[in-house]
C-alpha positions as CSV (number, residue, x, y, z in Angstrom):
1,M,23.4,21.2,-0.2
2,M,20.3,23.4,-0.7
3,N,19.2,21.3,-3.7
4,R,19.5,18.2,-1.6
5,I,17.4,19.7,1.3
6,L,14.7,20.7,-1.2
7,S,14.6,17.2,-2.7
8,I,14.1,15.7,0.8
9,I,11.3,18.1,1.5
10,L,9.5,17.4,-1.8
11,L,9.8,13.7,-1.2
12,F,8.3,14.1,2.3
13,V,5.4,16.1,0.9
14,A,4.7,13.5,-1.8
15,L,4.6,10.7,0.9
16,I,2.1,12.7,2.9
17,V,-0.1,13.3,-0.1
18,H,-0.2,9.7,-1.3
19,S,0.2,7.7,1.9
20,G,-2.8,5.5,2.7
21,C,-4.3,6.0,-0.8
22,S,-5.2,2.6,-2.3
23,T,-5.1,2.4,-6.1
24,T,-8.5,0.6,-6.1
25,Q,-11.2,1.1,-3.5
26,V,-14.6,-0.6,-3.0
27,K,-17.6,1.7,-3.3
28,Q,-20.4,-0.9,-3.1
29,A,-20.5,-4.6,-2.4
30,W,-23.4,-7.1,-2.4
31,S,-23.7,-10.9,-2.1
32,D,-26.8,-13.1,-2.4
33,E,-26.8,-14.7,1.1
34,A,-29.7,-16.9,0.1
35,Y,-27.8,-18.4,-2.8
36,G,-27.5,-22.2,-2.5
37,G,-26.3,-23.2,-6.0
38,G,-22.9,-24.3,-4.8
39,K,-19.4,-23.2,-5.6
40,P,-18.8,-22.3,-9.3
41,E,-16.5,-24.8,-11.0
42,N,-16.6,-23.6,-14.6
43,V,-16.7,-19.8,-15.2
44,L,-17.0,-17.7,-18.4
45,I,-15.4,-14.2,-18.0
46,I,-16.5,-11.4,-20.1
47,A,-15.0,-7.8,-19.8
48,M,-17.2,-5.3,-21.7
49,M,-14.5,-2.7,-22.1
50,G,-14.7,-1.6,-25.7
51,N,-10.9,-1.8,-25.9
52,P,-9.6,-5.2,-27.0
53,T,-6.3,-4.9,-25.2
54,V,-7.8,-3.9,-21.9
55,Q,-10.5,-6.6,-22.3
56,R,-8.0,-9.4,-22.9
57,E,-5.8,-8.3,-20.0
58,I,-8.7,-8.2,-17.5
59,E,-10.2,-11.5,-18.7
60,S,-6.7,-13.2,-18.6
61,Q,-5.9,-11.9,-15.1
62,F,-9.2,-13.1,-13.7
63,A,-8.9,-16.5,-15.5
64,R,-5.4,-17.0,-13.8
65,R,-6.9,-16.4,-10.4
66,F,-9.7,-18.9,-11.0
67,R,-7.4,-21.5,-12.3
68,D,-5.1,-21.0,-9.3
69,R,-8.0,-22.2,-7.2
70,G,-8.7,-25.2,-9.3
71,I,-11.7,-23.6,-11.1
72,K,-12.1,-23.9,-14.9
73,A,-12.1,-20.5,-16.5
74,T,-12.6,-19.3,-20.1
75,E,-11.8,-15.8,-21.4
76,G,-14.5,-14.2,-23.5
77,F,-12.1,-13.1,-26.1
78,R,-11.2,-16.7,-26.9
79,I,-14.8,-17.7,-27.9
80,I,-16.6,-14.5,-28.8
81,P,-15.4,-12.8,-32.0
82,E,-14.8,-9.0,-32.0
83,D,-16.4,-8.7,-35.4
84,Q,-19.7,-10.5,-34.5
85,P,-22.6,-9.5,-36.8
86,P,-24.4,-6.3,-35.5
87,A,-27.8,-8.0,-36.0
88,Q,-26.9,-10.9,-33.6
89,D,-28.0,-10.3,-30.0
90,P,-24.9,-10.4,-27.8
91,R,-27.0,-11.9,-24.9
92,D,-28.1,-14.8,-27.2
93,M,-24.5,-15.4,-28.2
94,V,-23.3,-15.5,-24.5
95,I,-26.1,-18.0,-23.6
96,A,-25.1,-20.2,-26.6
97,K,-21.4,-20.1,-25.4
98,V,-22.4,-20.9,-21.8
99,R,-24.3,-24.0,-23.0
100,E,-21.4,-25.0,-25.3
101,L,-18.8,-24.6,-22.5
102,K,-21.2,-26.1,-19.8
103,A,-20.3,-23.1,-17.6
104,D,-22.1,-22.8,-14.3
105,A,-21.3,-19.1,-13.7
106,V,-20.6,-16.0,-15.8
107,L,-18.4,-13.1,-14.5
108,I,-19.2,-9.8,-16.2
109,V,-16.9,-6.8,-15.9
110,R,-17.9,-3.4,-17.3
111,P,-17.1,0.3,-16.8
112,A,-19.6,2.4,-14.8
113,G,-18.3,5.9,-15.4
114,S,-15.3,8.0,-14.8
115,R,-14.4,11.3,-13.1
116,A,-11.4,13.5,-12.5
117,T,-10.1,15.7,-9.7
118,E,-7.6,18.5,-9.8
119,E,-5.4,19.5,-7.0
120,N,-3.5,22.8,-6.9
121,I,-0.1,22.5,-5.3
122,P,1.2,25.9,-4.1
123,G,4.8,27.0,-4.6
124,M,7.3,26.8,-1.8
125,T,10.0,29.1,-0.6
126,L,13.3,28.0,1.0
127,T,15.8,30.0,3.0
128,R,19.2,28.9,4.3
129,G,17.9,26.1,6.6
130,I,15.0,24.1,7.7
131,G,12.6,24.8,10.5
132,Y,9.3,23.0,11.4
133,G,5.9,24.4,10.5
134,G,2.5,23.0,11.2
135,V,0.4,21.3,8.6
136,G,1.8,21.5,5.0
137,V,5.3,22.6,4.0
138,S,7.4,25.1,5.9
139,A,11.1,25.4,5.4
140,V,12.2,28.5,7.2
141,V,15.0,29.6,9.6
142,A,16.0,32.9,10.9
143,S,17.8,34.8,8.3
144,S,18.4,38.5,7.4
145,A,18.0,37.7,3.7
146,P,14.4,37.7,2.3
147,P,13.0,34.3,1.3
148,S,13.3,33.5,-2.4
149,P,11.0,31.2,-4.4
150,T,12.4,27.8,-5.2
151,T,9.4,26.0,-6.6
152,Q,6.5,27.1,-8.8
153,A,2.8,26.3,-8.1
154,Y,1.3,23.6,-10.3
155,S,-1.9,21.6,-10.6
156,H,-2.2,17.8,-10.5
157,K,-5.0,16.0,-12.3
158,T,-6.1,12.6,-11.1
159,E,-8.5,10.4,-13.1
160,F,-10.8,7.7,-11.6
161,L,-12.5,4.8,-13.4
162,S,-15.6,3.2,-11.8
163,M,-16.0,-0.5,-12.5
164,E,-18.8,-3.0,-11.9
165,T,-18.1,-6.7,-11.5
166,Q,-21.0,-9.1,-11.4
167,L,-21.2,-12.9,-11.0
168,Y,-24.3,-14.6,-12.4
169,D,-25.5,-18.2,-12.0
170,A,-25.4,-19.5,-15.6
171,Q,-28.4,-21.7,-15.3
172,T,-30.9,-19.3,-13.7
173,E,-29.2,-16.1,-14.9
174,R,-29.5,-14.9,-11.3
175,L,-27.1,-12.3,-10.0
176,I,-25.3,-13.8,-7.0
177,W,-22.5,-11.3,-6.3
178,F,-21.7,-7.6,-7.1
179,L,-18.9,-5.2,-6.5
180,Q,-18.4,-1.6,-7.6
181,T,-14.9,-0.1,-7.4
182,D,-13.1,3.2,-8.1
183,T,-9.6,2.8,-9.6
184,R,-7.1,5.7,-9.6
185,L,-5.4,5.9,-12.9
186,N,-1.8,7.0,-12.6
187,G,-1.0,6.2,-16.2
188,P,-2.5,4.2,-19.1
189,P,-5.6,2.1,-18.2
190,Q,-3.6,-1.1,-18.5
191,E,-1.5,-0.1,-15.4
192,G,-4.6,-0.1,-13.2
193,I,-5.7,-3.6,-14.2
194,A,-3.5,-5.6,-11.8
195,P,-4.5,-3.8,-8.6
196,Y,-8.1,-3.8,-9.6
197,V,-8.2,-7.6,-10.4
198,S,-6.3,-8.3,-7.3
199,L,-8.8,-6.5,-5.0
200,V,-11.9,-7.8,-6.7
201,A,-10.6,-11.4,-6.7
202,R,-9.8,-11.3,-3.1
203,K,-13.4,-10.0,-2.4
204,L,-15.0,-12.4,-4.7
205,F,-13.3,-15.6,-3.3
206,S,-14.3,-14.6,0.3
207,A,-17.9,-14.2,-0.7
208,K,-20.7,-16.8,-0.1
209,P,-20.7,-18.4,-3.6
210,F,-17.2,-19.7,-3.0
211,H,-17.9,-21.1,0.5
């Protein structure tokens, strides 16, 4: 019975700690309100992640969202080789591919730093019943027996990855949309891709270039 009570309390605490915390949050947004180039119809997507697996997943997920809206999209990994000669200017290669594809926009995704926070969770004591304390955890009732520790204190480390997503007009190389986000990583980087792409795509398709 006591173990069940403790489990309920710990679950309640976890809900308090994590409620309202979005996996990806917008830190900065900008859109060129003077842009009059029209809605992009053919987009090249390039994720400059340094990790081929993460790059492919990001590019593929963005491409699916563009295609769902009837916009042609090409993932960078399909046309730009990973083993490109070091002497070749990546910018020149991108420009050449833009012309080859007849793309009218380029979406660039790149990391913009990372940070970590550490939270110390104190231990909790539990007697024979449950009472109600104020903020935090309190599980106490009147009892002649002294309270005994039931959980140990521990620390929880959370990592955040900052990302920049930029949309350029392919013909003028003009930046027309920008978004900076923070994504909380609860596991491998791949697990944070879906919520990141979902949020960014929603913001992008509601911006001026797509209206």
